[in-house]
C-alpha angles and dihedrals in degrees: 000000000000121000091243092054091053093050090049091054093046092049100044113140118280094014135108140170130271112216103211093157103109115153119242090259093051099045090046090053090054092046092050092053089057096040093250116152111253101233138135088241093056090049089053093045092051094049091045088053091055100044096042095051104133115259094356089140087074088073107017121065099175139016122208109216135197114240097257091053092064088075100032121109133231118236085267092058096252118136106253095236090050092050092050091051091049092057094046100259121134117236118233131184134205104232102176115092098221134266132298133188108284103238112241093010104074130200091024122099133220128199124244130203112094092109109106089347093144092055092046092049091053089051093047092049089051090052091055106270116145099175139027142202137217122184127206121185132212126193121210118218139121090286104027147123091035120208090247092056091048091052097042097047090047091052093050092048091051094047090050094047091052093049090051094051091048089051094050098255128122108237121223107210109209117187103172119195101201122236093218114119141033101284122138130234094264092056092048089051092051094048095045090050090054091047095051092044090057094043096052092042090057094042087057092043090054094046094245109168105238092202090065101051134078121217119221106188134164120250122251103265137146119253119283090251092065107097098197105074124199122246118256089251091054091048090049094052093047094047095045092049092057094044093052089053096049116022118081116233087234089075105095101207148012117207110187125220117223094224100192098325119136117257093255095045092051089051095044094047093050090048091052092053092053092047094048092044110026093172110032122168089259134038110260121214144134137271100183132170112173093017087063100034111035101088092038092051091050092050091048097047092179094295119126091211089066096053097103094046091049091048091053091052092046092048092051092051090050090049092051091052090046088056091045091055087060095042091250101116123115126186089232087069091071113106 
């Protein structure tokens, strides 16, 4: 399958991506908060619940998986990637190996994962993956992000993206400007503009084809410590302004991360962008993790008897985001 065909499938109207690629540490943290036993079987059961939700392919075009999920089975003993392919959903894979303290630039973080990446990409492709994801993170403070962090994260994202395209996988480029802190919207805008400038400069430098990537950015939002939150319309204007400045029109799609937003905020902000700009240069959609999963995971609680209820909740959340990606969501639709 060509890279352009994969991107077209991922970006079909009314569809978005489910990020179910939490590392062991992250998913266990979420389980612990809900009193769910932290076991491999519960990780498998949770991801089975998500991917086997009836008719989820009406709203989800691709699922980003964690490495262990590539070989896990559904309750019906079908390998999860095979099941996704059967129902018309593209299989994605998180290929970065998490962040570590950036030596000499504390408290900033740098992403690991280039070691043996080419070999891993070949294996993932053989196991059914058609796209991949790499996340870089940027902290906002009076001293961060540093120029070195901006440069190094952009370089790593570009090298990863090139390796993916050479291996036949569409790369999702995820530069996340974190919401942690007390910064205002103007500061987030300035930092995000710098981040995206460095990212696309390096993608060009490394000869990454922009028409065969997807961008997964954060929205322009104040830090979590700021009590007064902007309206969805204000967030949409701020975010679209920066994207128009920085993202080439050759990029086919932008699938936003939720980045700590609530489920309803992530949906409303995406909807406002689509309403304000019905025909932007790129297709706008979502690639959410917690903003799709939170309520469903709470309802499930690690108990098989709650699977159907949790699937209903997850399906409804996916449907609302599908509508938001078309500018058709209304707050009154919330249950």
